[in-house]
N, C-alpha and C positions, 0 to 999 in steps of 0.2 A: 224318211216317211214311214218306215216300218220299224217295229221293235227290233233292237239289235243287241243281244246279250253280250257279245264280245267287246262292246264299246268300252267297258271299264278297263279292259286290258290295254286298249289304245291310249288311255289317259296316262299311262306310265312313261310315255315318250318324254325325254328330258326337256326341261325348261331352258330356253336359250335367250340371251339378252337382246331385247328389241332394238336398242340403239346401235348394235353391231350389225344385225341381220336384216333390218327392215328395208334397206336399199338393195338387197341381193335378190334377184328374181329366181324363179324356179329352175331355169336352165343353167344359171351360174352357180347354183347352190353347191352342187357336188364338187365343183372345181375351185371353190373359194379358198383362199389362203387362210381364212378364219377357221377352217376345219382343223388346221394344225396349230391353232392358237386357242385352245379350249377355254371357255368360261362357263362354269356350271355352278351347282349348289351342293357338291359332294363333300366328302370328308377331307379331300386333299385339293391343293391348288398348284398350278404350274409354277415352278421356281426358275427353271432355265431350259433352253432347247439348244442342242448342237445339231447343225445341218451339214450336209456334204456340199460340194461345189455346185450341185444342181438345185440346192435349196431343199432337198429332201431330208426330213428329220432322221437322225441316226441315234439320238439319245434325248430322252425327256427326264427331267428331275422334278419330282413332286414333293411338296412339304405339307404338313397339316395346316388346315385352315381354321382359324379361331372362330369364324362365323358359322361353322357347321352346326345345324340344328340338333344333331345327335351328340353322343358322347365322343370326346376327343380320342382319336386313335392312339394306341400305345406305341406304334411304330411311327417315328417322326418323318422319315424320308423313304421314298421309293424311286428307284431309277429304272427306266425302261431302255433297253438296248434293242436295236433292230438289226436283223441279219438277212442277207439275200439268199443264203443257202443254209440248210439244216446242219451240214457238217461244220460250218463256221460257228454256229450256235453251240453245238455239242463240244467243240474244241474249247470255246470260252467257258463252258460249264465245267469241263474236265480240269481246266487250269485255274478254276476258282475266280475267274473274272466276273462271272455272274453266279447268282445263287439258285436260280430257278429257270425253267424253260417250258414253253407251251407249244402246241401244234406239232407235237412229236409224231414221227412215223411210228407205226406199231412195232416194227422190228427194232428200231432204236430204243423205244420204251422198254421192250423186253430185255434188251442187253443191259440197260441202265438199272432195271429192277433187280437183275441177277447179281449186281455188285453191291453187297451190303456194307462195304467199307466206306462208301462215299458219304459226303455230307448232305445228301439229298435223298428223298424217297419219291416213289411214283404213286400218285393217286389218280383215280379215274371214275367216271360216272357216265351212264348212257346219255347220248344226245337224242332229243325227240326228232330223229330223222329216220324214216323207214325206207329201206332200199328193197327193191323187188323187181321182178320181171313182169311188165305190164303188157297185156295182149291186145292187139288190134284185130279183133275177130272179123271186122269188116273187110280187111285186106287179106287175111289168111284164113280160108275156109277150114283148114285142118284144126286151127286153134278155136274154131267155133264149136267143136265137139267137146262137150264137158268131160267126157271120159278121158280124152287126151289131156285136158288140163289137170284132171285129178291124177293121172299117171305121172305127169311131169312133176307135179307137186310132191307126190309120195316118194319119188326117187331121190329128192334132195336131202342130204345130211347137213343140216344147218350148223350144227356144232362143229363138225369137221371143217366146214368152210371157214368158220370164224377162227378156228385154231390155225388153219393153214395160212390164211390171208392176213389175219389181224392178230396173230399170236395170242388169241384169247380175249383181246380187248374189244368185245362187242357182245351183243345180246341177241339170241335167236328170236325171231318173231314169225308168227303165222297168220297175223291179222292186220287190219288197217289202222287200228287204234292203239297206240302204245300206252295210253293211260287207262285202258280197260283190260282187266284180267278176264279172259273169256271163261265162261262157265262150262263150255263144251270141251270134251276130251277128244283130241285128235284120234280118229280111228280109221282103220282100213275101210274103204267104201263097202257097202252092203253086198255088192256082187262078188266080193272076195271073202271067202269063209275065214273066220278067225282061226280055224284049225288047219288052215292051208299049210302045206309042207314048205312053202317058200320061206326062206330064212333071211333075205335081205330086202331093203326097200325097193331095189331095182327088180328083184324077183317078183315082189308083190305087184309092182306097177306093170310088169309084163303080163302077169296073170290077168290083171284087170283089162288090159287092152285085148288080150286073146279071147276072153270071155265075152267081149263085145264086138267080135267080128274082125279084129285086126290080125293080119298074118304077116310074118316076116318074108320078105322077098329074098332072092338069092344074094343080094348085097347086104343083107342083115337089117334093112330098113323096113319098118312096118308099113303096110298098105291096107286099104279097105275099099270095097266096092259099095257105092251108095247110090240111092235114087233109082228111078225106073230105068234109066239108061245105063245103069251100072258103071257110073263114073268112078274112076279109081282115084282115091285120095292117098297121097304119100305123106308120111309123117316127116315133113321137111319144112323148115322155116329159118329166117335170119333173125339174129339178135343185134340190135343197134345199141351202142353205148358211147360214152365220152372217153377221150384219150387221157386217162389218169391211171397211175400204177395199180391202185387197189381195184378199180372197176375192171380193168383189163384182166387182172388175175382172177377176180370173181367170175367174169364172163368165160374165161378159159376153163375153170373148174366145172361150171355148169354145162358148158359145151361137151366136155369129156363125159360127164355123167349121162347126159341125154343121148349122146352118141352110143354109149354103152347100153343104154336102155333100148335103143333101136330107132332113134330119130337121126335125121341128117340135119345138123345145125351148123350154120355159118355165122361167125361173129364179125360184125362190121364196126370199126372204130373211127370216130370223127373228133375233130377239134370242137370245143364247147360251142363256139359261135356258129360253126357250120352245122353241128348237130341240131341246134335249135332252129336256125333259119330254114334249113333244107329238109329236115327230117321231122322234128317234133311239131313245128308250126304248121307244116303241110299234112301232118299225120300220115306220112309215107313210111311205114315200118310194119313188120310182122309182130315183133316183140321188142320192147324197150327196157333195157336195164337202167333203172332210173331211181333217184332218191327224192322223197318228199320231206321238206323241212317244215315241221309243224310248230307254229308259233305258240307263245304263252297263252293266247286266247283259245287254243285247242280247237280251232274251227277247221273242219275238213271239207267245207262247202266247195272250195275251189278245186279240190282234187276229185270229188265224186258226184257233184250235182250235175244233172243232164244239161243245165244251162251253160256249163263250162266245157262242152264237147269240142268247141272250136277255139283256136288260139285267139287271144292270149290265155284262155282258160287252161287249167292244168289237169283236166280229166283225160289223162293220156291213155287210159284203158278204154276210152270211148264208152263208158258204162252209163246206161240209162235204165232207171228203175223208178217207177212212180212211188213205191213204198219208201225207198231210201231218200228220194227227193223230199217227200213229206216230212220224214224224220229230220233231215238236215234243216229244212225250213223251220220246224218246231224248235230245234235246238238253238237256232239263231234268235228265236223270239222270246226265249225265257232266260231269266237270271237265277232260277232255282237250280242249284247244283245237283240236287238229287234227281230232278226231272231230266236234266241234261245227261247225266250218267246213265240213267235208265234207258233213255232213247238211244244213246250211243251204244249201249249193250245190244239193243235190237238191231241197230245198223251194222254193228260188227258181225253179228250172227248171219245176217243176210249176205253180206259180202263174202264171208267164209264159205257159205253154201254155194253162191253163184260162181266164185273163183274167177273173177275177171283179171286177177293178177296173182302171182306167186310171191308172197312176202318172205323176205330172207333174214334180215338182221337190222339192228340199230347199232351204229358205231359208237365207240366210247370217246368221250373227251379225256385227253391224257395230259397230265400236268406233273412236272418234276418240281418239287418244292423242298426248301431247306428243312432238315430235321430239327434245326434249332428253333424254327417258328412253330408256335403252338396254336391250337384252336382254329386250324384251317379246316373249314367245313364247307365244301362247295355244294353238296347236295345235288338236287336236280337243277340243271341249267338249260336254257334255250339257246344261248349264244355264248361263245367263249368269254365275253366281257362279264357275264354273270358271275364268274368266279370271284369277282371283287365285292360282291354284295355284302359280305360279312367282314371286310378287311379291317374295319374299325375295332373289331374284337380280337384280331390276331395279336400275339405278343411273343417276345423273345426272352426278356429278362424277368426273373421272379426274385422275391426276397422272402426271407424267413420272418414269420410273424408269430408272436406268442398266441397260443390257442385262445386265450381270453379275449384277444382283439380280433380274432378271425371269425367274425359273425356278420 
């Protein structure tokens, strides 16, 4: 009923054969065996499938399809192998049983990249997924103090975090829009003089707190008396996150940093389903270490519009601002890319100023590919499957041609 600019991005959903799928209802769709018997319109077609005893595919073989609308690929066959554990995949790569590997852990990628004698190389590109600590100011009064949020933000060394956790395979970020380069230069808040003798981010953050009435108690944790009744606020809160190796490590580093700053921070880890059902859906958290996967439509409405405050909306910072709501509404209503980017730049600046979350990093997509394969250009991708968008232009063999014919 309303103009919807991102609609065109949704038309890129693949075409599927009606005679196969018309009898499958919505509930059955994801469980259908047809999902493992793909029929599409790409450059390759299924040649054969090998399954285990449970019927789960362990190998796919693809061959070029003569009916493809574009140019015929140079590589005739592609074989997919599936592994239940990374160590099995890495063993197969080391033994030459496979030529490439995807979804590598960063530590493994770092080790593979250091071995220049192998027949593969490591390529990577940032994924449009922003990870950060999102604050629930409704539940935690101490996090409703903007000075506290500024101090917490100032104390984080994002580059160090990426190097320690991701071996450098990530991109630091300080704002909500990965596709906008902010025109603002991060600076120490005005209440901290640029000529301050503080020499570290933590020193600067402590100075900011102390200039705004926060004092360290005997246990090293900052407190502040507020209101007419002189209620004492303690700089203490919990961080909730999912049980995954990288997020637990990120949470631990942040916890250590903020404890050193003078906060008392407790990390609480949950299984993914438990975290969503009992924590995110109910909005029962002080702070949430969370990731936002931004689609190819680059629509941030679900993450930041006030209409998305309650589940299943993804506004986990419980952020409400009429100005950003209007900007997000306008962005959805236009197909003019220049207008969209101008409005996103305004949106980005407002969020950075209000600081409802501390944005940390975008992880890299990591891919080990054969050195023998040329012209692999993955560029910017939204999902891992996007790495195949240019596969028809990949090649391995070349031949010498007289210059006169090479035109």
